[in-house]
py3Dmol code that shows the C-alpha trace and the ligand (Angstrom):
import py3Dmol

protein = """\
ATOM      1  CA  MET A   1    -135.949  75.510 -20.161  1.00  0.00           C
ATOM      2  CA  THR A   2    -135.808  71.953 -18.947  1.00  0.00           C
ATOM      3  CA  SER A   3    -138.605  69.765 -17.789  1.00  0.00           C
ATOM      4  CA  SER A   4    -138.613  66.497 -15.897  1.00  0.00           C
ATOM      5  CA  PHE A   5    -140.530  64.201 -13.642  1.00  0.00           C
ATOM      6  CA  ARG A   6    -139.539  63.692 -10.047  1.00  0.00           C
ATOM      7  CA  SER A   7    -141.003  61.510  -7.392  1.00  0.00           C
ATOM      8  CA  SER A   8    -140.555  61.670  -3.667  1.00  0.00           C
ATOM      9  CA  SER A   9    -141.844  59.430  -0.947  1.00  0.00           C
ATOM     10  CA  SER A  10    -141.709  58.704   2.741  1.00  0.00           C
ATOM     11  CA  SER A  11    -143.488  56.183   4.905  1.00  0.00           C
ATOM     12  CA  ARG A  12    -146.510  58.428   4.774  1.00  0.00           C
ATOM     13  CA  TYR A  13    -146.549  60.320   1.502  1.00  0.00           C
ATOM     14  CA  GLY A  14    -145.672  59.872  -2.123  1.00  0.00           C
ATOM     15  CA  PHE A  15    -145.593  62.588  -4.742  1.00  0.00           C
ATOM     16  CA  ALA A  16    -144.703  62.942  -8.362  1.00  0.00           C
ATOM     17  CA  PHE A  17    -144.060  66.293  -9.939  1.00  0.00           C
ATOM     18  CA  TYR A  18    -143.843  67.578 -13.442  1.00  0.00           C
ATOM     19  CA  SER A  19    -141.162  70.236 -13.115  1.00  0.00           C
ATOM     20  CA  CYS A  20    -140.306  72.970 -15.547  1.00  0.00           C
ATOM     21  CA  ARG A  21    -137.222  75.090 -15.068  1.00  0.00           C
ATOM     22  CA  TYR A  22    -137.006  78.277 -17.058  1.00  0.00           C
ATOM     23  CA  GLY A  23    -134.492  81.037 -16.737  1.00  0.00           C
ATOM     24  CA  LYS A  24    -131.747  80.621 -14.144  1.00  0.00           C
ATOM     25  CA  ASN A  25    -133.719  80.457 -10.978  1.00  0.00           C
ATOM     26  CA  LYS A  26    -137.356  79.865 -11.682  1.00  0.00           C
ATOM     27  CA  LEU A  27    -138.619  76.401 -11.004  1.00  0.00           C
ATOM     28  CA  GLN A  28    -142.238  75.667 -11.598  1.00  0.00           C
ATOM     29  CA  GLN A  29    -143.531  72.413 -10.217  1.00  0.00           C
ATOM     30  CA  THR A  30    -146.866  70.870 -10.768  1.00  0.00           C
ATOM     31  CA  LEU A  31    -148.005  67.946  -8.739  1.00  0.00           C
ATOM     32  CA  VAL A  32    -149.238  65.296 -11.087  1.00  0.00           C
ATOM     33  CA  CYS A  33    -149.621  62.388  -8.713  1.00  0.00           C
ATOM     34  CA  CYS A  34    -149.722  61.518  -5.048  1.00  0.00           C
ATOM     35  CA  TYR A  35    -150.451  58.447  -3.012  1.00  0.00           C
ATOM     36  CA  LYS A  36    -151.080  57.615   0.572  1.00  0.00           C
ATOM     37  CA  SER A  37    -149.756  54.726   2.511  1.00  0.00           C
ATOM     38  CA  ASN A  38    -152.171  54.885   5.423  1.00  0.00           C
ATOM     39  CA  LEU A  39    -155.292  56.587   6.703  1.00  0.00           C
ATOM     40  CA  GLN A  40    -153.388  59.159   8.698  1.00  0.00           C
ATOM     41  CA  SER A  41    -151.668  60.518   5.621  1.00  0.00           C
ATOM     42  CA  SER A  42    -154.959  60.494   3.783  1.00  0.00           C
ATOM     43  CA  ALA A  43    -156.411  62.824   6.387  1.00  0.00           C
ATOM     44  CA  LEU A  44    -153.382  65.095   6.187  1.00  0.00           C
ATOM     45  CA  ILE A  45    -153.409  65.309   2.456  1.00  0.00           C
ATOM     46  CA  GLY A  46    -157.043  66.322   2.447  1.00  0.00           C
ATOM     47  CA  LYS A  47    -159.778  66.062  -0.089  1.00  0.00           C
ATOM     48  CA  THR A  48    -157.801  67.374  -3.018  1.00  0.00           C
ATOM     49  CA  CYS A  49    -156.152  63.976  -3.078  1.00  0.00           C
ATOM     50  CA  SER A  50    -159.360  62.073  -3.356  1.00  0.00           C
ATOM     51  CA  PHE A  51    -158.994  62.452  -7.136  1.00  0.00           C
ATOM     52  CA  LEU A  52    -155.750  60.509  -6.901  1.00  0.00           C
ATOM     53  CA  PRO A  53    -156.337  57.748  -4.404  1.00  0.00           C
ATOM     54  CA  SER A  54    -153.457  55.531  -5.346  1.00  0.00           C
ATOM     55  CA  TYR A  55    -150.158  55.693  -7.090  1.00  0.00           C
ATOM     56  CA  SER A  56    -147.764  53.070  -8.211  1.00  0.00           C
ATOM     57  CA  GLN A  57    -144.374  54.335  -9.287  1.00  0.00           C
ATOM     58  CA  SER A  58    -143.894  51.422 -11.623  1.00  0.00           C
ATOM     59  CA  SER A  59    -146.959  52.426 -13.548  1.00  0.00           C
ATOM     60  CA  PHE A  60    -145.383  55.541 -15.055  1.00  0.00           C
ATOM     61  CA  SER A  61    -145.102  55.028 -18.776  1.00  0.00           C
ATOM     62  CA  SER A  62    -141.743  54.955 -20.476  1.00  0.00           C
ATOM     63  CA  SER A  63    -142.420  58.409 -21.827  1.00  0.00           C
ATOM     64  CA  THR A  64    -141.972  59.864 -18.352  1.00  0.00           C
ATOM     65  CA  ARG A  65    -138.729  60.135 -16.462  1.00  0.00           C
ATOM     66  CA  LYS A  66    -138.549  59.194 -12.827  1.00  0.00           C
ATOM     67  CA  SER A  67    -136.030  59.177 -10.050  1.00  0.00           C
ATOM     68  CA  GLN A  68    -135.611  57.054  -6.966  1.00  0.00           C
ATOM     69  CA  PRO A  69    -137.848  57.927  -4.011  1.00  0.00           C
ATOM     70  CA  GLN A  70    -136.180  59.910  -1.263  1.00  0.00           C
ATOM     71  CA  GLU A  71    -136.798  58.936   2.376  1.00  0.00           C
ATOM     72  CA  ASN A  72    -137.314  62.435   3.653  1.00  0.00           C
ATOM     73  CA  ASP A  73    -140.332  63.360   5.718  1.00  0.00           C
ATOM     74  CA  ALA A  74    -139.517  67.093   5.689  1.00  0.00           C
ATOM     75  CA  THR A  75    -139.451  67.130   1.912  1.00  0.00           C
ATOM     76  CA  ALA A  76    -142.680  65.209   1.840  1.00  0.00           C
ATOM     77  CA  ARG A  77    -144.311  67.731   4.147  1.00  0.00           C
ATOM     78  CA  THR A  78    -143.166  70.614   1.953  1.00  0.00           C
ATOM     79  CA  LEU A  79    -144.471  68.882  -1.110  1.00  0.00           C
ATOM     80  CA  HIS A  80    -147.713  68.207   0.681  1.00  0.00           C
ATOM     81  CA  MET A  81    -148.303  71.947   0.729  1.00  0.00           C
ATOM     82  CA  GLN A  82    -148.344  71.842  -3.057  1.00  0.00           C
ATOM     83  CA  VAL A  83    -151.011  69.200  -3.325  1.00  0.00           C
ATOM     84  CA  THR A  84    -153.662  70.783  -5.412  1.00  0.00           C
ATOM     85  CA  SER A  85    -156.676  69.951  -7.474  1.00  0.00           C
ATOM     86  CA  THR A  86    -157.949  68.796 -10.811  1.00  0.00           C
ATOM     87  CA  GLU A  87    -157.001  72.253 -12.050  1.00  0.00           C
ATOM     88  CA  GLU A  88    -153.377  71.413 -11.371  1.00  0.00           C
ATOM     89  CA  LEU A  89    -153.715  68.244 -13.422  1.00  0.00           C
ATOM     90  CA  LYS A  90    -155.128  70.222 -16.322  1.00  0.00           C
ATOM     91  CA  LYS A  91    -152.287  72.666 -15.924  1.00  0.00           C
ATOM     92  CA  ALA A  92    -149.726  69.869 -15.935  1.00  0.00           C
ATOM     93  CA  VAL A  93    -150.903  68.430 -19.261  1.00  0.00           C
ATOM     94  CA  GLY A  94    -151.393  71.895 -20.777  1.00  0.00           C
ATOM     95  CA  TYR A  95    -147.884  72.948 -19.854  1.00  0.00           C
ATOM     96  CA  LYS A  96    -146.338  69.661 -20.904  1.00  0.00           C
ATOM     97  CA  ALA A  97    -148.006  69.846 -24.326  1.00  0.00           C
ATOM     98  CA  VAL A  98    -146.514  73.277 -24.953  1.00  0.00           C
ATOM     99  CA  ASP A  99    -143.079  72.361 -23.564  1.00  0.00           C
ATOM    100  CA  ASP A 100    -142.872  69.180 -25.622  1.00  0.00           C
ATOM    101  CA  HIS A 101    -144.452  70.244 -28.891  1.00  0.00           C
ATOM    102  CA  ILE A 102    -144.045  73.975 -29.511  1.00  0.00           C
ATOM    103  CA  GLN A 103    -140.821  75.437 -30.801  1.00  0.00           C
ATOM    104  CA  SER A 104    -139.839  78.836 -32.148  1.00  0.00           C
ATOM    105  CA  GLY A 105    -141.077  79.670 -35.611  1.00  0.00           C
ATOM    106  CA  MET A 106    -144.195  77.509 -35.483  1.00  0.00           C
ATOM    107  CA  VAL A 107    -147.754  78.177 -36.563  1.00  0.00           C
ATOM    108  CA  VAL A 108    -149.846  76.924 -33.659  1.00  0.00           C
ATOM    109  CA  GLY A 109    -153.535  76.094 -33.222  1.00  0.00           C
ATOM    110  CA  LEU A 110    -154.927  77.082 -29.847  1.00  0.00           C
ATOM    111  CA  GLY A 111    -157.774  74.935 -28.520  1.00  0.00           C
ATOM    112  CA  THR A 112    -160.714  75.913 -26.371  1.00  0.00           C
ATOM    113  CA  GLY A 113    -161.840  74.810 -22.916  1.00  0.00           C
ATOM    114  CA  SER A 114    -160.649  74.527 -19.362  1.00  0.00           C
ATOM    115  CA  THR A 115    -157.662  72.311 -20.227  1.00  0.00           C
ATOM    116  CA  ALA A 116    -156.575  74.123 -23.386  1.00  0.00           C
ATOM    117  CA  TYR A 117    -156.644  77.270 -21.251  1.00  0.00           C
ATOM    118  CA  TYR A 118    -153.421  76.155 -19.589  1.00  0.00           C
ATOM    119  CA  ALA A 119    -151.689  75.475 -22.885  1.00  0.00           C
ATOM    120  CA  VAL A 120    -152.507  79.030 -23.979  1.00  0.00           C
ATOM    121  CA  GLU A 121    -151.265  80.321 -20.634  1.00  0.00           C
ATOM    122  CA  ARG A 122    -148.001  78.416 -20.970  1.00  0.00           C
ATOM    123  CA  LEU A 123    -147.431  79.596 -24.522  1.00  0.00           C
ATOM    124  CA  GLY A 124    -148.162  83.149 -23.432  1.00  0.00           C
ATOM    125  CA  GLN A 125    -145.604  82.875 -20.633  1.00  0.00           C
ATOM    126  CA  LYS A 126    -142.947  81.450 -22.915  1.00  0.00           C
ATOM    127  CA  ILE A 127    -143.465  84.128 -25.555  1.00  0.00           C
ATOM    128  CA  LYS A 128    -143.356  86.807 -22.886  1.00  0.00           C
ATOM    129  CA  ASN A 129    -140.132  85.401 -21.427  1.00  0.00           C
ATOM    130  CA  GLY A 130    -138.575  85.087 -24.865  1.00  0.00           C
ATOM    131  CA  GLN A 131    -138.265  81.328 -24.526  1.00  0.00           C
ATOM    132  CA  VAL A 132    -139.972  80.854 -27.866  1.00  0.00           C
ATOM    133  CA  VAL A 133    -139.957  83.429 -30.664  1.00  0.00           C
ATOM    134  CA  ASP A 134    -141.577  83.912 -34.066  1.00  0.00           C
ATOM    135  CA  ILE A 135    -144.739  82.089 -33.063  1.00  0.00           C
ATOM    136  CA  VAL A 136    -148.060  82.849 -34.679  1.00  0.00           C
ATOM    137  CA  ALA A 137    -151.250  81.249 -33.451  1.00  0.00           C
ATOM    138  CA  ILE A 138    -154.795  80.603 -34.610  1.00  0.00           C
ATOM    139  CA  PRO A 139    -157.425  80.534 -31.848  1.00  0.00           C
ATOM    140  CA  THR A 140    -160.423  78.198 -32.083  1.00  0.00           C
ATOM    141  CA  SER A 141    -162.941  80.458 -30.317  1.00  0.00           C
ATOM    142  CA  THR A 142    -163.507  84.061 -29.373  1.00  0.00           C
ATOM    143  CA  LYS A 143    -162.784  83.078 -25.766  1.00  0.00           C
ATOM    144  CA  THR A 144    -159.388  81.650 -26.635  1.00  0.00           C
ATOM    145  CA  GLU A 145    -158.757  84.643 -28.863  1.00  0.00           C
ATOM    146  CA  GLN A 146    -159.311  86.953 -25.896  1.00  0.00           C
ATOM    147  CA  GLN A 147    -157.023  84.914 -23.668  1.00  0.00           C
ATOM    148  CA  ALA A 148    -154.305  84.785 -26.339  1.00  0.00           C
ATOM    149  CA  LYS A 149    -154.546  88.536 -26.883  1.00  0.00           C
ATOM    150  CA  SER A 150    -154.219  89.128 -23.151  1.00  0.00           C
ATOM    151  CA  TRP A 151    -150.842  87.338 -23.316  1.00  0.00           C
ATOM    152  CA  GLY A 152    -149.762  89.201 -26.436  1.00  0.00           C
ATOM    153  CA  ILE A 153    -149.650  86.017 -28.532  1.00  0.00           C
ATOM    154  CA  PRO A 154    -149.496  87.070 -32.208  1.00  0.00           C
ATOM    155  CA  LEU A 155    -152.663  85.864 -33.932  1.00  0.00           C
ATOM    156  CA  VAL A 156    -153.287  85.009 -37.561  1.00  0.00           C
ATOM    157  CA  THR A 157    -156.030  83.187 -39.452  1.00  0.00           C
ATOM    158  CA  LEU A 158    -156.329  80.129 -41.664  1.00  0.00           C
ATOM    159  CA  ASP A 159    -156.784  82.480 -44.595  1.00  0.00           C
ATOM    160  CA  THR A 160    -153.193  83.712 -44.306  1.00  0.00           C
ATOM    161  CA  HIS A 161    -151.713  80.584 -42.647  1.00  0.00           C
ATOM    162  CA  PRO A 162    -153.530  77.534 -44.007  1.00  0.00           C
ATOM    163  CA  ALA A 163    -151.005  75.002 -42.654  1.00  0.00           C
ATOM    164  CA  LEU A 164    -150.264  74.598 -38.952  1.00  0.00           C
ATOM    165  CA  ASP A 165    -147.292  72.875 -37.343  1.00  0.00           C
ATOM    166  CA  VAL A 166    -149.204  71.816 -34.276  1.00  0.00           C
ATOM    167  CA  ALA A 167    -152.537  72.305 -32.533  1.00  0.00           C
ATOM    168  CA  ILE A 168    -153.174  71.629 -28.841  1.00  0.00           C
ATOM    169  CA  ASP A 169    -156.672  71.095 -27.489  1.00  0.00           C
ATOM    170  CA  GLY A 170    -158.758  69.301 -24.883  1.00  0.00           C
ATOM    171  CA  ALA A 171    -161.482  66.756 -25.605  1.00  0.00           C
ATOM    172  CA  ASP A 172    -164.681  65.437 -24.060  1.00  0.00           C
ATOM    173  CA  GLU A 173    -164.131  61.770 -24.916  1.00  0.00           C
ATOM    174  CA  VAL A 174    -161.106  59.889 -26.264  1.00  0.00           C
ATOM    175  CA  ASP A 175    -161.256  56.273 -27.432  1.00  0.00           C
ATOM    176  CA  SER A 176    -158.404  53.791 -27.788  1.00  0.00           C
ATOM    177  CA  GLN A 177    -157.826  54.861 -31.421  1.00  0.00           C
ATOM    178  CA  LEU A 178    -157.650  58.516 -30.332  1.00  0.00           C
ATOM    179  CA  ASN A 179    -160.993  59.269 -31.933  1.00  0.00           C
ATOM    180  CA  LEU A 180    -162.661  62.099 -30.079  1.00  0.00           C
ATOM    181  CA  VAL A 181    -165.905  63.714 -29.074  1.00  0.00           C
ATOM    182  CA  LYS A 182    -165.420  67.463 -28.852  1.00  0.00           C
ATOM    183  CA  GLY A 183    -167.577  70.541 -28.602  1.00  0.00           C
ATOM    184  CA  ARG A 184    -169.243  70.411 -25.219  1.00  0.00           C
ATOM    185  CA  GLY A 185    -167.773  73.886 -24.827  1.00  0.00           C
ATOM    186  CA  GLY A 186    -169.403  74.929 -28.091  1.00  0.00           C
ATOM    187  CA  ALA A 187    -166.239  75.481 -30.149  1.00  0.00           C
ATOM    188  CA  LEU A 188    -166.377  72.394 -32.378  1.00  0.00           C
ATOM    189  CA  LEU A 189    -166.623  74.102 -35.772  1.00  0.00           C
ATOM    190  CA  ARG A 190    -163.611  76.361 -35.410  1.00  0.00           C
ATOM    191  CA  GLU A 191    -161.704  73.610 -33.603  1.00  0.00           C
ATOM    192  CA  LYS A 192    -162.255  71.176 -36.445  1.00  0.00           C
ATOM    193  CA  MET A 193    -161.468  73.747 -39.145  1.00  0.00           C
ATOM    194  CA  VAL A 194    -158.182  74.639 -37.465  1.00  0.00           C
ATOM    195  CA  GLU A 195    -157.171  71.186 -36.289  1.00  0.00           C
ATOM    196  CA  VAL A 196    -157.645  69.361 -39.596  1.00  0.00           C
ATOM    197  CA  GLU A 197    -154.967  71.676 -40.961  1.00  0.00           C
ATOM    198  CA  ALA A 198    -152.437  70.842 -38.225  1.00  0.00           C
ATOM    199  CA  ARG A 199    -149.508  68.560 -39.015  1.00  0.00           C
ATOM    200  CA  LYS A 200    -149.780  67.349 -35.418  1.00  0.00           C
ATOM    201  CA  LEU A 201    -152.796  67.440 -33.124  1.00  0.00           C
ATOM    202  CA  VAL A 202    -151.982  67.051 -29.440  1.00  0.00           C
ATOM    203  CA  ILE A 203    -154.930  66.303 -27.145  1.00  0.00           C
ATOM    204  CA  ILE A 204    -154.715  67.021 -23.424  1.00  0.00           C
ATOM    205  CA  VAL A 205    -157.149  65.389 -21.001  1.00  0.00           C
ATOM    206  CA  ASP A 206    -157.534  63.825 -17.608  1.00  0.00           C
ATOM    207  CA  GLU A 207    -158.188  60.116 -17.556  1.00  0.00           C
ATOM    208  CA  SER A 208    -161.939  60.515 -16.957  1.00  0.00           C
ATOM    209  CA  LYS A 209    -162.147  61.396 -20.656  1.00  0.00           C
ATOM    210  CA  LEU A 210    -160.839  58.001 -21.776  1.00  0.00           C
ATOM    211  CA  VAL A 211    -163.674  55.750 -22.970  1.00  0.00           C
ATOM    212  CA  SER A 212    -164.013  52.361 -24.594  1.00  0.00           C
ATOM    213  CA  GLY A 213    -166.678  53.619 -27.031  1.00  0.00           C
ATOM    214  CA  LEU A 214    -167.642  57.173 -28.027  1.00  0.00           C
ATOM    215  CA  GLY A 215    -170.958  58.743 -27.159  1.00  0.00           C
ATOM    216  CA  ILE A 216    -172.046  57.790 -23.679  1.00  0.00           C
ATOM    217  CA  THR A 217    -170.443  60.096 -21.103  1.00  0.00           C
ATOM    218  CA  GLY A 218    -172.485  63.121 -22.150  1.00  0.00           C
ATOM    219  CA  ALA A 219    -173.500  65.169 -25.140  1.00  0.00           C
ATOM    220  CA  MET A 220    -172.239  64.637 -28.664  1.00  0.00           C
ATOM    221  CA  PRO A 221    -172.697  68.182 -29.993  1.00  0.00           C
ATOM    222  CA  VAL A 222    -173.870  69.034 -33.486  1.00  0.00           C
ATOM    223  CA  GLU A 223    -173.743  72.632 -34.721  1.00  0.00           C
ATOM    224  CA  VAL A 224    -176.809  73.439 -36.850  1.00  0.00           C
ATOM    225  CA  THR A 225    -178.235  76.438 -38.636  1.00  0.00           C
ATOM    226  CA  PRO A 226    -180.882  78.312 -36.654  1.00  0.00           C
ATOM    227  CA  PHE A 227    -183.097  78.145 -39.749  1.00  0.00           C
ATOM    228  CA  CYS A 228    -185.584  75.289 -39.235  1.00  0.00           C
ATOM    229  CA  TRP A 229    -183.463  73.701 -36.507  1.00  0.00           C
ATOM    230  CA  LYS A 230    -186.363  71.493 -35.364  1.00  0.00           C
ATOM    231  CA  ARG A 231    -186.465  69.792 -38.732  1.00  0.00           C
ATOM    232  CA  THR A 232    -182.670  69.293 -38.592  1.00  0.00           C
ATOM    233  CA  MET A 233    -182.983  67.826 -35.107  1.00  0.00           C
ATOM    234  CA  ARG A 234    -185.617  65.357 -36.339  1.00  0.00           C
ATOM    235  CA  ARG A 235    -183.311  64.296 -39.161  1.00  0.00           C
ATOM    236  CA  LEU A 236    -180.501  63.756 -36.656  1.00  0.00           C
ATOM    237  CA  LEU A 237    -182.652  61.380 -34.639  1.00  0.00           C
ATOM    238  CA  ASP A 238    -183.340  59.343 -37.783  1.00  0.00           C
ATOM    239  CA  ILE A 239    -179.702  58.656 -38.634  1.00  0.00           C
ATOM    240  CA  GLU A 240    -179.258  54.985 -39.512  1.00  0.00           C
ATOM    241  CA  ALA A 241    -175.840  54.773 -37.807  1.00  0.00           C
ATOM    242  CA  PHE A 242    -177.510  55.606 -34.479  1.00  0.00           C
ATOM    243  CA  GLN A 243    -179.944  52.712 -34.601  1.00  0.00           C
ATOM    244  CA  GLY A 244    -179.715  50.680 -31.413  1.00  0.00           C
ATOM    245  CA  CYS A 245    -177.969  53.493 -29.517  1.00  0.00           C
ATOM    246  CA  GLN A 246    -181.231  54.882 -28.070  1.00  0.00           C
ATOM    247  CA  VAL A 247    -180.454  58.399 -29.188  1.00  0.00           C
ATOM    248  CA  SER A 248    -182.161  61.513 -27.857  1.00  0.00           C
ATOM    249  CA  ALA A 249    -181.618  65.170 -28.735  1.00  0.00           C
ATOM    250  CA  LYS A 250    -181.803  68.500 -27.000  1.00  0.00           C
ATOM    251  CA  LEU A 251    -181.267  72.053 -28.219  1.00  0.00           C
ATOM    252  CA  ARG A 252    -178.508  73.535 -26.078  1.00  0.00           C
ATOM    253  CA  GLN A 253    -179.509  76.362 -23.781  1.00  0.00           C
ATOM    254  CA  GLU A 254    -177.538  78.661 -21.532  1.00  0.00           C
ATOM    255  CA  ASN A 255    -179.153  80.755 -18.799  1.00  0.00           C
ATOM    256  CA  ASP A 256    -182.591  79.869 -20.181  1.00  0.00           C
ATOM    257  CA  GLN A 257    -181.635  81.228 -23.606  1.00  0.00           C
ATOM    258  CA  ILE A 258    -180.769  79.307 -26.746  1.00  0.00           C
ATOM    259  CA  TYR A 259    -176.994  78.859 -26.823  1.00  0.00           C
ATOM    260  CA  ILE A 260    -175.445  80.696 -29.784  1.00  0.00           C
ATOM    261  CA  THR A 261    -172.049  79.636 -31.091  1.00  0.00           C
ATOM    262  CA  ASP A 262    -169.260  81.978 -32.170  1.00  0.00           C
ATOM    263  CA  ASN A 263    -170.549  81.383 -35.697  1.00  0.00           C
ATOM    264  CA  HIS A 264    -174.107  82.434 -34.810  1.00  0.00           C
ATOM    265  CA  ASN A 265    -175.448  78.902 -35.042  1.00  0.00           C
ATOM    266  CA  TYR A 266    -177.280  76.615 -32.596  1.00  0.00           C
ATOM    267  CA  ILE A 267    -176.103  73.377 -31.040  1.00  0.00           C
ATOM    268  CA  VAL A 268    -178.170  70.205 -30.856  1.00  0.00           C
ATOM    269  CA  ASP A 269    -176.742  67.873 -28.215  1.00  0.00           C
ATOM    270  CA  LEU A 270    -177.213  64.192 -28.953  1.00  0.00           C
ATOM    271  CA  PHE A 271    -177.263  61.681 -26.099  1.00  0.00           C
ATOM    272  CA  PHE A 272    -176.784  57.938 -26.467  1.00  0.00           C
ATOM    273  CA  GLN A 273    -177.468  55.039 -24.141  1.00  0.00           C
ATOM    274  CA  LYS A 274    -174.974  52.867 -26.012  1.00  0.00           C
ATOM    275  CA  PRO A 275    -171.710  53.808 -27.766  1.00  0.00           C
ATOM    276  CA  ILE A 276    -171.885  54.659 -31.462  1.00  0.00           C
ATOM    277  CA  PRO A 277    -170.884  51.395 -33.204  1.00  0.00           C
ATOM    278  CA  ASP A 278    -169.727  52.663 -36.620  1.00  0.00           C
ATOM    279  CA  LEU A 279    -168.105  56.055 -36.141  1.00  0.00           C
ATOM    280  CA  MET A 280    -167.151  56.639 -39.764  1.00  0.00           C
ATOM    281  CA  LEU A 281    -170.673  55.912 -40.946  1.00  0.00           C
ATOM    282  CA  ALA A 282    -172.107  58.153 -38.229  1.00  0.00           C
ATOM    283  CA  ALA A 283    -169.760  61.002 -39.179  1.00  0.00           C
ATOM    284  CA  ARG A 284    -170.719  60.719 -42.840  1.00  0.00           C
ATOM    285  CA  GLN A 285    -174.438  60.572 -42.153  1.00  0.00           C
ATOM    286  CA  LEU A 286    -174.254  63.519 -39.763  1.00  0.00           C
ATOM    287  CA  ILE A 287    -172.527  65.844 -42.183  1.00  0.00           C
ATOM    288  CA  ASP A 288    -174.788  64.724 -45.029  1.00  0.00           C
ATOM    289  CA  ILE A 289    -177.809  66.306 -43.354  1.00  0.00           C
ATOM    290  CA  VAL A 290    -178.484  69.694 -44.888  1.00  0.00           C
ATOM    291  CA  GLY A 291    -178.633  72.137 -41.990  1.00  0.00           C
ATOM    292  CA  VAL A 292    -175.824  70.434 -40.050  1.00  0.00           C
ATOM    293  CA  VAL A 293    -172.848  72.769 -40.024  1.00  0.00           C
ATOM    294  CA  GLU A 294    -170.422  70.458 -38.172  1.00  0.00           C
ATOM    295  CA  HIS A 295    -170.471  67.668 -35.614  1.00  0.00           C
ATOM    296  CA  GLY A 296    -168.354  66.773 -32.615  1.00  0.00           C
ATOM    297  CA  LEU A 297    -166.900  63.488 -33.876  1.00  0.00           C
ATOM    298  CA  PHE A 298    -163.198  64.145 -34.523  1.00  0.00           C
ATOM    299  CA  LEU A 299    -162.071  60.928 -36.205  1.00  0.00           C
ATOM    300  CA  ASN A 300    -158.488  60.076 -37.192  1.00  0.00           C
ATOM    301  CA  MET A 301    -157.330  63.556 -36.287  1.00  0.00           C
ATOM    302  CA  ALA A 302    -155.406  63.278 -32.995  1.00  0.00           C
ATOM    303  CA  ASP A 303    -151.781  62.162 -33.132  1.00  0.00           C
ATOM    304  CA  ILE A 304    -150.886  62.320 -29.455  1.00  0.00           C
ATOM    305  CA  CYS A 305    -152.908  62.317 -26.261  1.00  0.00           C
ATOM    306  CA  ILE A 306    -151.379  63.501 -22.989  1.00  0.00           C
ATOM    307  CA  VAL A 307    -153.382  62.084 -20.108  1.00  0.00           C
ATOM    308  CA  SER A 308    -153.199  62.939 -16.433  1.00  0.00           C
ATOM    309  CA  GLY A 309    -154.569  60.624 -13.790  1.00  0.00           C
ATOM    310  CA  LYS A 310    -153.925  58.507 -10.763  1.00  0.00           C
ATOM    311  CA  ASP A 311    -150.853  56.967 -12.364  1.00  0.00           C
ATOM    312  CA  GLY A 312    -149.286  60.320 -13.224  1.00  0.00           C
ATOM    313  CA  ILE A 313    -149.011  61.675 -16.725  1.00  0.00           C
ATOM    314  CA  ARG A 314    -148.777  59.365 -19.684  1.00  0.00           C
ATOM    315  CA  VAL A 315    -148.473  59.969 -23.365  1.00  0.00           C
ATOM    316  CA  ILE A 316    -150.458  57.910 -25.851  1.00  0.00           C
ATOM    317  CA  GLU A 317    -149.284  58.105 -29.432  1.00  0.00           C
ATOM    318  CA  LYS A 318    -151.421  57.049 -32.345  1.00  0.00           C
ATOM    319  CA  LYS A 319    -150.141  53.819 -33.824  1.00  0.00           C
TER     320      LYS A 319
END
"""
ligand_1 = """\
14
R5P
O -165.905 73.035 -27.361
C -165.109 72.704 -26.519
C -163.942 71.876 -26.786
O -164.167 70.834 -27.688
C -163.179 71.395 -25.563
O -161.920 71.050 -26.009
C -163.772 70.214 -24.865
O -165.114 70.486 -24.533
C -162.981 69.843 -23.589
O -163.041 70.890 -22.698
P -162.445 70.812 -21.209
O -160.963 70.727 -21.348
O -162.928 72.062 -20.556
O -163.036 69.569 -20.582
"""
view = py3Dmol.view(width=600, height=400)
view.addModel(protein, "pdb")
view.setStyle({"model": 0}, {"cartoon": {"style": "trace"}})
view.addModel(ligand_1, "xyz")
view.setStyle({"model": 1}, {"stick": {}})
view.zoomTo()
view.show()
């Protein structure tokens, strides 16, 4: 299997593709970037491109390969047919993470969520095609477990395989130090248990997840015991590290029912008006509350973040 980046442009269109070739004839291409040079092309490309309004070839990072644009309208029109959506961007980072970081013989952590879904899919395909062998994987939720089983990915647990070569997962927020908020999909406990044991944690996101400070784009989830959860929620609101952040809390619900995690716990979602200033202190004070099972701050865990966005795909490595 080989993978590469390719760009193509004409006076009216520009495209960049993440391409994966496997087997002799199969070429899978995922559009990761497009741009428009005028209003007419904008109309032709359609609303799926509104997510990617501009593109500068020079802004690809050095971790991506690129070729010279080709002046070929016919090619551009063909590629136009492949313009797709945010889903394609998630797919591109999911596939790239697997292609770049999973090799035969590895113990792999499988994340949870709409982006991690594509990494599981890619791994499933590669195992099925025999492109990687002797893989065992540890899923981070019952949902991922079901998906992995549907692909025939051999599953094990941390009890038998306490050390992982790599884990791949999405995230809800990523700061410049690759600290994360995770768990808006409810899988934070198993994700953290699995991912702290991984030699390498690869995070896959679109650029909307990149933030300058953690805590303000949505919920920061905390998994709590159902027993006396109201008292635990009150203690969460009193955390010293949240002073000045204007914190509020809400018990998570789904379809008018209390949301229950895979571990039969509840989730209290914390919301902040200002970013959490001292993340390490916050993490310590969160876990110190009796009744808190785990929280969604994943600090100093991610090694690599693969980001898709208007400038294509870029790879951020932890310094
Ligand atoms: O519990 C869910 C996980 O932490 C997900 O990795 C996170 O919510 C990101 O999910 P998505 O890729 O669907 O945005």
